[in-house]
C-alpha positions in Angstrom: 0.0 0.0 0.0 1.3 3.5 -0.9 0.0 5.4 2.1 2.8 6.9 4.2 1.6 10.0 6.0 5.1 10.8 7.4 6.8 11.0 4.0 4.0 12.0 1.6 1.1 13.5 3.6 -0.5 15.3 0.6 -0.6 12.1 -1.5 -1.8 10.0 1.4 -4.6 12.4 2.4 -5.6 12.7 -1.3 -6.0 8.9 -1.6 -8.0 8.7 1.7 -10.3 11.5 0.6 -10.9 9.9 -2.8 -11.8 6.6 -1.2 -14.1 8.3 1.4 -15.9 10.4 -1.1 -16.4 7.4 -3.4 -17.9 5.4 -0.6 -20.2 8.3 0.5 -21.4 8.7 -3.0 -22.1 5.0 -3.4 -24.2 5.1 -0.2 -26.2 8.0 -1.7 -27.2 5.8 -4.6 -29.3 3.6 -2.2 -32.2 5.9 -1.3 -35.1 5.5 -3.9 -36.4 9.0 -3.1 -33.6 10.5 -5.3 -34.3 11.0 -9.0 -32.6 8.4 -11.2 -30.4 11.1 -12.7 -28.8 12.0 -9.4 -28.4 8.4 -8.4 -26.6 7.7 -11.7 -24.4 10.8 -11.2 -23.6 9.7 -7.7 -22.7 6.2 -8.9 -20.5 7.4 -11.7 -18.7 10.0 -9.6 -18.3 7.5 -6.7 -16.9 4.9 -9.0 -14.5 7.4 -10.5 -13.3 8.6 -7.1 -13.0 5.2 -5.5 -11.4 3.7 -8.6 -8.7 6.4 -8.8 -8.1 6.1 -5.1 -7.7 2.3 -5.3 -5.3 2.7 -8.2 -3.2 5.3 -6.4 -3.2 3.3 -3.1 -2.4 -0.1 -4.5 -1.1 0.0 -8.1 0.7 3.3 -8.4 4.5 2.9 -8.0 6.4 6.0 -9.0 6.3 9.1 -11.2 3.8 11.8 -11.2 0.1 11.7 -10.2 -2.7 14.1 -10.9 -4.4 16.1 -8.2 -7.6 16.7 -10.0 -9.4 19.8 -8.6 -13.0 18.7 -9.7 -12.5 15.5 -7.8 -12.6 17.7 -4.7 -15.5 19.9 -5.8 -17.9 17.4 -7.6 -18.4 14.9 -4.8 -19.1 17.8 -2.3 -21.7 19.3 -4.7 -23.3 15.9 -5.3 -23.5 15.2 -1.6 -25.1 18.6 -0.9 -27.7 18.2 -3.7 -28.5 14.6 -2.7 -28.9 15.4 1.0 -31.1 18.4 0.2 -33.3 16.3 -2.1 -33.6 13.6 0.6 -34.6 16.2 3.2 -37.3 17.4 0.9 -35.9 20.9 0.4 -38.0 22.3 -2.4 -37.2 26.0 -1.9 -34.2 25.9 -4.2 -36.1 26.5 -7.4 -38.8 28.8 -6.0 -38.8 32.5 -5.9 
């Protein structure tokens, strides 16, 4: 496993955050109250995050890696949208 918080803390935290956000997004696929589009977006983004995290944690050996900024922003936006939809927040689109 490539996680070493003492030597490469940025890389290690990046991998951990990718895996955690992937798992959280997979959990948000379960509730049937969400529209199918949001469930599909959560599953796709969760698979992308978790897959890249697994690759970096187990199969990455040396060289450079990409710190992709949207992989920090997109899961957070999807979690906020999904949780607000599950809470029944309908005031977003009303004036």
